[in-house]
N, CA, C and O atoms as a Maestro MAE file, in Angstrom:
{
 s_m_m2io_version
 :::
 2.0.0
}

f_m_ct {
 s_m_title
 :::
 protein
 m_atom[212] {
  # First column is atom index #
  i_m_mmod_type
  r_m_x_coord
  r_m_y_coord
  r_m_z_coord
  i_m_residue_number
  s_m_chain_name
  s_m_pdb_residue_name
  s_m_pdb_atom_name
  i_m_atomic_number
  :::
  1 25 91.950 98.668 15.604 1 A "MET " " N  " 7
  2 3 91.191 98.407 16.636 1 A "MET " " CA " 6
  3 2 90.559 100.510 17.017 1 A "MET " " C  " 6
  4 15 89.526 101.001 17.472 1 A "MET " " O  " 8
  5 25 91.593 100.962 16.615 2 A "ASN " " N  " 7
  6 3 91.169 102.248 16.173 2 A "ASN " " CA " 6
  7 2 90.036 102.301 14.845 2 A "ASN " " C  " 6
  8 15 89.542 103.318 14.358 2 A "ASN " " O  " 8
  9 25 89.912 101.559 14.632 3 A "SER " " N  " 7
  10 3 88.509 101.362 13.390 3 A "SER " " CA " 6
  11 2 87.385 100.876 13.953 3 A "SER " " C  " 6
  12 15 86.269 100.724 13.456 3 A "SER " " O  " 8
  13 25 87.717 100.684 14.855 4 A "TRP " " N  " 7
  14 3 86.415 99.602 15.605 4 A "TRP " " CA " 6
  15 2 85.744 100.984 16.537 4 A "TRP " " C  " 6
  16 15 84.570 101.356 16.542 4 A "TRP " " O  " 8
  17 25 87.065 101.648 17.394 5 A "LEU " " N  " 7
  18 3 86.758 102.668 18.329 5 A "LEU " " CA " 6
  19 2 86.009 104.236 17.693 5 A "LEU " " C  " 6
  20 15 85.476 105.131 18.349 5 A "LEU " " O  " 8
  21 25 86.162 104.162 16.574 6 A "ASP " " N  " 7
  22 3 85.825 105.150 15.715 6 A "ASP " " CA " 6
  23 2 83.988 105.283 15.547 6 A "ASP " " C  " 6
  24 15 83.501 106.413 15.553 6 A "ASP " " O  " 8
  25 25 83.423 104.524 15.458 7 A "ASN " " N  " 7
  26 3 82.228 104.232 15.494 7 A "ASN " " CA " 6
  27 2 81.418 104.837 16.589 7 A "ASN " " C  " 6
  28 15 80.311 105.350 16.427 7 A "ASN " " O  " 8
  29 25 82.223 104.709 17.999 8 A "TYR " " N  " 7
  30 3 81.524 105.154 19.284 8 A "TYR " " CA " 6
  31 2 81.311 106.788 19.108 8 A "TYR " " C  " 6
  32 15 81.719 107.163 18.009 8 A "TYR " " O  " 8
  33 25 80.858 107.673 19.797 9 A "ALA " " N  " 7
  34 3 80.186 108.630 19.710 9 A "ALA " " CA " 6
  35 2 81.424 109.098 20.425 9 A "ALA " " C  " 6
  36 15 82.312 109.404 19.629 9 A "ALA " " O  " 8
  37 25 81.791 109.265 21.865 10 A "TYR " " N  " 7
  38 3 82.759 109.725 22.432 10 A "TYR " " CA " 6
  39 2 84.260 109.107 22.286 10 A "TYR " " C  " 6
  40 15 84.518 108.078 22.910 10 A "TYR " " O  " 8
  41 25 85.491 109.866 21.275 11 A "ARG " " N  " 7
  42 3 86.646 108.845 21.399 11 A "ARG " " CA " 6
  43 2 87.890 109.493 22.065 11 A "ARG " " C  " 6
  44 15 88.228 110.661 22.257 11 A "ARG " " O  " 8
  45 25 88.312 108.560 22.278 12 A "ILE " " N  " 7
  46 3 89.785 109.106 23.447 12 A "ILE " " CA " 6
  47 2 90.964 108.558 22.397 12 A "ILE " " C  " 6
  48 15 90.860 107.332 22.365 12 A "ILE " " O  " 8
  49 25 91.789 108.900 21.734 13 A "PRO " " N  " 7
  50 3 93.375 108.803 21.358 13 A "PRO " " CA " 6
  51 2 93.587 107.670 22.073 13 A "PRO " " C  " 6
  52 15 93.830 107.991 23.236 13 A "PRO " " O  " 8
  53 25 93.607 106.559 21.929 14 A "MET " " N  " 7
  54 3 94.681 105.292 22.358 14 A "MET " " CA " 6
  55 2 96.168 105.532 22.423 14 A "MET " " C  " 6
  56 15 96.693 104.956 21.470 14 A "MET " " O  " 8
  57 25 96.936 106.075 23.076 15 A "THR " " N  " 7
  58 3 98.310 106.003 23.144 15 A "THR " " CA " 6
  59 2 98.794 104.836 23.751 15 A "THR " " C  " 6
  60 15 98.181 104.041 24.464 15 A "THR " " O  " 8
  61 25 100.393 104.816 23.254 16 A "GLY " " N  " 7
  62 3 100.709 103.583 24.309 16 A "GLY " " CA " 6
  63 2 101.247 104.136 25.589 16 A "GLY " " C  " 6
  64 15 102.105 103.420 26.105 16 A "GLY " " O  " 8
  65 25 101.009 105.018 26.099 17 A "TRP " " N  " 7
  66 3 101.748 105.248 27.225 17 A "TRP " " CA " 6
  67 2 100.125 104.641 28.877 17 A "TRP " " C  " 6
  68 15 100.036 104.473 30.093 17 A "TRP " " O  " 8
  69 25 99.367 104.586 27.727 18 A "ILE " " N  " 7
  70 3 97.848 104.650 28.847 18 A "ILE " " CA " 6
  71 2 97.953 102.900 29.250 18 A "ILE " " C  " 6
  72 15 97.326 102.465 30.216 18 A "ILE " " O  " 8
  73 25 98.962 101.846 28.238 19 A "PHE " " N  " 7
  74 3 99.397 100.575 28.425 19 A "PHE " " CA " 6
  75 2 100.284 100.307 29.237 19 A "PHE " " C  " 6
  76 15 100.189 99.392 30.056 19 A "PHE " " O  " 8
  77 25 101.432 101.196 29.101 20 A "VAL " " N  " 7
  78 3 102.808 100.923 29.192 20 A "VAL " " CA " 6
  79 2 102.407 101.578 31.217 20 A "VAL " " C  " 6
  80 15 102.962 100.975 32.136 20 A "VAL " " O  " 8
  81 25 101.532 102.667 31.493 21 A "ALA " " N  " 7
  82 3 101.097 102.857 33.184 21 A "ALA " " CA " 6
  83 2 100.490 101.752 33.452 21 A "ALA " " C  " 6
  84 15 100.981 101.133 34.396 21 A "ALA " " O  " 8
  85 25 99.501 101.239 32.901 22 A "ALA " " N  " 7
  86 3 98.586 99.778 33.206 22 A "ALA " " CA " 6
  87 2 99.439 99.165 33.774 22 A "ALA " " C  " 6
  88 15 99.185 98.908 34.951 22 A "ALA " " O  " 8
  89 25 100.563 98.753 33.307 23 A "VAL " " N  " 7
  90 3 101.305 97.158 33.472 23 A "VAL " " CA " 6
  91 2 102.268 97.612 34.502 23 A "VAL " " C  " 6
  92 15 103.053 96.849 35.066 23 A "VAL " " O  " 8
  93 25 102.147 99.321 34.803 24 A "VAL " " N  " 7
  94 3 103.241 99.622 35.508 24 A "VAL " " CA " 6
  95 2 102.924 99.535 37.141 24 A "VAL " " C  " 6
  96 15 103.595 99.052 38.053 24 A "VAL " " O  " 8
  97 25 101.527 100.251 37.139 25 A "MET " " N  " 7
  98 3 100.845 100.004 38.291 25 A "MET " " CA " 6
  99 2 100.233 98.520 38.814 25 A "MET " " C  " 6
  100 15 100.033 98.210 39.989 25 A "MET " " O  " 8
  101 25 100.047 97.877 37.892 26 A "ALA " " N  " 7
  102 3 100.010 96.255 38.058 26 A "ALA " " CA " 6
  103 2 101.223 95.407 38.794 26 A "ALA " " C  " 6
  104 15 101.171 94.723 39.816 26 A "ALA " " O  " 8
  105 25 102.160 95.649 38.051 27 A "VAL " " N  " 7
  106 3 103.785 95.703 38.788 27 A "VAL " " CA " 6
  107 2 103.851 96.152 39.842 27 A "VAL " " C  " 6
  108 15 104.245 95.234 40.560 27 A "VAL " " O  " 8
  109 25 103.704 97.056 40.441 28 A "ILE " " N  " 7
  110 3 103.745 97.961 42.010 28 A "ILE " " CA " 6
  111 2 102.648 97.086 42.558 28 A "ILE " " C  " 6
  112 15 103.012 96.204 43.336 28 A "ILE " " O  " 8
  113 25 101.739 97.156 42.362 29 A "VAL " " N  " 7
  114 3 100.434 96.888 43.363 29 A "VAL " " CA " 6
  115 2 100.626 95.041 43.920 29 A "VAL " " C  " 6
  116 15 100.339 94.579 45.024 29 A "VAL " " O  " 8
  117 25 101.363 94.098 42.360 30 A "ALA " " N  " 7
  118 3 101.913 92.861 42.511 30 A "ALA " " CA " 6
  119 2 103.253 93.020 43.630 30 A "ALA " " C  " 6
  120 15 103.580 92.126 44.411 30 A "ALA " " O  " 8
  121 25 103.736 93.969 43.548 31 A "LEU " " N  " 7
  122 3 105.060 93.622 44.289 31 A "LEU " " CA " 6
  123 2 104.753 94.163 45.982 31 A "LEU " " C  " 6
  124 15 105.018 93.476 46.968 31 A "LEU " " O  " 8
  125 25 104.114 95.605 46.020 32 A "GLY " " N  " 7
  126 3 103.399 95.265 47.434 32 A "GLY " " CA " 6
  127 2 102.850 94.721 48.044 32 A "GLY " " C  " 6
  128 15 102.985 94.822 49.264 32 A "GLY " " O  " 8
  129 25 101.909 93.830 47.439 33 A "THR " " N  " 7
  130 3 101.244 92.534 48.006 33 A "THR " " CA " 6
  131 2 102.311 91.394 48.485 33 A "THR " " C  " 6
  132 15 102.417 90.810 49.563 33 A "THR " " O  " 8
  133 25 103.097 91.294 47.215 34 A "ILE " " N  " 7
  134 3 104.394 90.605 48.226 34 A "ILE " " CA " 6
  135 2 105.351 90.269 48.771 34 A "ILE " " C  " 6
  136 15 105.966 89.325 49.267 34 A "ILE " " O  " 8
  137 25 105.331 91.883 48.435 35 A "SER " " N  " 7
  138 3 106.525 92.047 49.828 35 A "SER " " CA " 6
  139 2 105.815 92.256 51.309 35 A "SER " " C  " 6
  140 15 106.298 92.145 52.436 35 A "SER " " O  " 8
  141 25 104.620 92.564 50.917 36 A "TYR " " N  " 7
  142 3 103.674 92.325 52.945 36 A "TYR " " CA " 6
  143 2 103.570 91.524 52.727 36 A "TYR " " C  " 6
  144 15 104.588 91.165 53.320 36 A "TYR " " O  " 8
  145 25 103.035 90.225 52.137 37 A "GLN " " N  " 7
  146 3 103.097 88.974 52.238 37 A "GLN " " CA " 6
  147 2 104.637 88.536 53.250 37 A "GLN " " C  " 6
  148 15 104.730 88.317 54.458 37 A "GLN " " O  " 8
  149 25 105.547 88.533 52.314 38 A "ALA " " N  " 7
  150 3 106.325 88.054 52.636 38 A "ALA " " CA " 6
  151 2 107.178 88.741 54.031 38 A "ALA " " C  " 6
  152 15 107.957 88.019 54.654 38 A "ALA " " O  " 8
  153 25 106.975 90.033 54.401 39 A "ILE " " N  " 7
  154 3 107.821 90.382 55.677 39 A "ILE " " CA " 6
  155 2 105.989 89.915 56.744 39 A "ILE " " C  " 6
  156 15 106.172 89.293 57.790 39 A "ILE " " O  " 8
  157 25 105.349 90.060 56.585 40 A "LYS " " N  " 7
  158 3 104.475 89.489 57.235 40 A "LYS " " CA " 6
  159 2 105.300 87.834 57.984 40 A "LYS " " C  " 6
  160 15 105.786 87.613 59.093 40 A "LYS " " O  " 8
  161 25 105.114 86.885 56.643 41 A "ALA " " N  " 7
  162 3 105.533 85.301 56.997 41 A "ALA " " CA " 6
  163 2 107.295 85.323 58.006 41 A "ALA " " C  " 6
  164 15 107.519 84.606 58.981 41 A "ALA " " O  " 8
  165 25 107.964 86.004 57.598 42 A "ALA " " N  " 7
  166 3 109.004 86.348 58.246 42 A "ALA " " CA " 6
  167 2 109.079 86.577 59.201 42 A "ALA " " C  " 6
  168 15 109.773 85.789 59.841 42 A "ALA " " O  " 8
  169 25 108.417 87.845 60.049 43 A "LYS " " N  " 7
  170 3 107.891 87.922 60.732 43 A "LYS " " CA " 6
  171 2 107.215 86.890 62.051 43 A "LYS " " C  " 6
  172 15 107.297 86.964 63.277 43 A "LYS " " O  " 8
  173 25 106.849 86.376 61.549 44 A "ALA " " N  " 7
  174 3 105.583 85.622 62.326 44 A "ALA " " CA " 6
  175 2 106.113 84.432 63.219 44 A "ALA " " C  " 6
  176 15 106.964 83.718 62.690 44 A "ALA " " O  " 8
  177 25 105.754 84.155 64.392 45 A "ASN " " N  " 7
  178 3 106.442 83.192 65.097 45 A "ASN " " CA " 6
  179 2 106.505 81.550 64.522 45 A "ASN " " C  " 6
  180 15 105.496 80.921 64.845 45 A "ASN " " O  " 8
  181 25 107.362 80.881 63.851 46 A "PRO " " N  " 7
  182 3 106.645 79.442 63.683 46 A "PRO " " CA " 6
  183 2 106.045 78.253 64.724 46 A "PRO " " C  " 6
  184 15 105.427 77.202 64.554 46 A "PRO " " O  " 8
  185 25 106.624 79.079 66.031 47 A "VAL " " N  " 7
  186 3 106.134 78.055 67.299 47 A "VAL " " CA " 6
  187 2 105.011 78.106 66.768 47 A "VAL " " C  " 6
  188 15 104.548 77.095 66.239 47 A "VAL " " O  " 8
  189 25 104.072 79.718 66.795 48 A "LYS " " N  " 7
  190 3 102.340 79.495 67.059 48 A "LYS " " CA " 6
  191 2 101.666 78.879 65.862 48 A "LYS " " C  " 6
  192 15 100.729 78.081 65.854 48 A "LYS " " O  " 8
  193 25 102.380 79.445 64.774 49 A "SER " " N  " 7
  194 3 101.917 78.531 63.797 49 A "SER " " CA " 6
  195 2 101.842 76.488 63.587 49 A "SER " " C  " 6
  196 15 100.940 75.816 63.088 49 A "SER " " O  " 8
  197 25 102.740 76.180 64.002 50 A "LEU " " N  " 7
  198 3 102.808 74.772 64.330 50 A "LEU " " CA " 6
  199 2 101.923 73.952 65.710 50 A "LEU " " C  " 6
  200 15 101.445 72.825 65.846 50 A "LEU " " O  " 8
  201 25 102.017 75.278 66.667 51 A "ARG " " N  " 7
  202 3 100.929 74.816 67.518 51 A "ARG " " CA " 6
  203 2 99.446 74.990 67.084 51 A "ARG " " C  " 6
  204 15 98.729 74.031 67.372 51 A "ARG " " O  " 8
  205 25 99.026 75.727 66.634 52 A "ALA " " N  " 7
  206 3 97.453 76.521 66.061 52 A "ALA " " CA " 6
  207 2 97.105 74.557 64.998 52 A "ALA " " C  " 6
  208 15 95.968 74.131 64.791 52 A "ALA " " O  " 8
  209 25 98.109 73.978 64.659 53 A "ASN " " N  " 7
  210 3 97.883 72.809 63.680 53 A "ASN " " CA " 6
  211 2 97.516 71.818 64.458 53 A "ASN " " C  " 6
  212 15 97.255 70.717 63.973 53 A "ASN " " O  " 8
  :::
 }
 m_bond[211] {
  # First column is bond index #
  i_m_from
  i_m_to
  i_m_order
  :::
  1 1 2 1
  2 2 3 1
  3 3 4 2
  4 3 5 1
  5 5 6 1
  6 6 7 1
  7 7 8 2
  8 7 9 1
  9 9 10 1
  10 10 11 1
  11 11 12 2
  12 11 13 1
  13 13 14 1
  14 14 15 1
  15 15 16 2
  16 15 17 1
  17 17 18 1
  18 18 19 1
  19 19 20 2
  20 19 21 1
  21 21 22 1
  22 22 23 1
  23 23 24 2
  24 23 25 1
  25 25 26 1
  26 26 27 1
  27 27 28 2
  28 27 29 1
  29 29 30 1
  30 30 31 1
  31 31 32 2
  32 31 33 1
  33 33 34 1
  34 34 35 1
  35 35 36 2
  36 35 37 1
  37 37 38 1
  38 38 39 1
  39 39 40 2
  40 39 41 1
  41 41 42 1
  42 42 43 1
  43 43 44 2
  44 43 45 1
  45 45 46 1
  46 46 47 1
  47 47 48 2
  48 47 49 1
  49 49 50 1
  50 50 51 1
  51 51 52 2
  52 51 53 1
  53 53 54 1
  54 54 55 1
  55 55 56 2
  56 55 57 1
  57 57 58 1
  58 58 59 1
  59 59 60 2
  60 59 61 1
  61 61 62 1
  62 62 63 1
  63 63 64 2
  64 63 65 1
  65 65 66 1
  66 66 67 1
  67 67 68 2
  68 67 69 1
  69 69 70 1
  70 70 71 1
  71 71 72 2
  72 71 73 1
  73 73 74 1
  74 74 75 1
  75 75 76 2
  76 75 77 1
  77 77 78 1
  78 78 79 1
  79 79 80 2
  80 79 81 1
  81 81 82 1
  82 82 83 1
  83 83 84 2
  84 83 85 1
  85 85 86 1
  86 86 87 1
  87 87 88 2
  88 87 89 1
  89 89 90 1
  90 90 91 1
  91 91 92 2
  92 91 93 1
  93 93 94 1
  94 94 95 1
  95 95 96 2
  96 95 97 1
  97 97 98 1
  98 98 99 1
  99 99 100 2
  100 99 101 1
  101 101 102 1
  102 102 103 1
  103 103 104 2
  104 103 105 1
  105 105 106 1
  106 106 107 1
  107 107 108 2
  108 107 109 1
  109 109 110 1
  110 110 111 1
  111 111 112 2
  112 111 113 1
  113 113 114 1
  114 114 115 1
  115 115 116 2
  116 115 117 1
  117 117 118 1
  118 118 119 1
  119 119 120 2
  120 119 121 1
  121 121 122 1
  122 122 123 1
  123 123 124 2
  124 123 125 1
  125 125 126 1
  126 126 127 1
  127 127 128 2
  128 127 129 1
  129 129 130 1
  130 130 131 1
  131 131 132 2
  132 131 133 1
  133 133 134 1
  134 134 135 1
  135 135 136 2
  136 135 137 1
  137 137 138 1
  138 138 139 1
  139 139 140 2
  140 139 141 1
  141 141 142 1
  142 142 143 1
  143 143 144 2
  144 143 145 1
  145 145 146 1
  146 146 147 1
  147 147 148 2
  148 147 149 1
  149 149 150 1
  150 150 151 1
  151 151 152 2
  152 151 153 1
  153 153 154 1
  154 154 155 1
  155 155 156 2
  156 155 157 1
  157 157 158 1
  158 158 159 1
  159 159 160 2
  160 159 161 1
  161 161 162 1
  162 162 163 1
  163 163 164 2
  164 163 165 1
  165 165 166 1
  166 166 167 1
  167 167 168 2
  168 167 169 1
  169 169 170 1
  170 170 171 1
  171 171 172 2
  172 171 173 1
  173 173 174 1
  174 174 175 1
  175 175 176 2
  176 175 177 1
  177 177 178 1
  178 178 179 1
  179 179 180 2
  180 179 181 1
  181 181 182 1
  182 182 183 1
  183 183 184 2
  184 183 185 1
  185 185 186 1
  186 186 187 1
  187 187 188 2
  188 187 189 1
  189 189 190 1
  190 190 191 1
  191 191 192 2
  192 191 193 1
  193 193 194 1
  194 194 195 1
  195 195 196 2
  196 195 197 1
  197 197 198 1
  198 198 199 1
  199 199 200 2
  200 199 201 1
  201 201 202 1
  202 202 203 1
  203 203 204 2
  204 203 205 1
  205 205 206 1
  206 206 207 1
  207 207 208 2
  208 207 209 1
  209 209 210 1
  210 210 211 1
  211 211 212 2
  :::
 }
}
C-alpha cells in the first residue's frame, strides 16, 4: 500500500494508530446509538405502541 501511495505528490505516513482510532470511534458511535435506542425502547409505554397498530 505504501508503494501505491508513494505515487502521490502529497503524502502522509500510514501508521497503525490511525486505523485503531477509526475502529474505536466506530465502536463508540455504534454503542452510543444502540444504547440510546435500547433506553428509548425501555422507557416507552407498551400500551401506546399496541394501541397505535
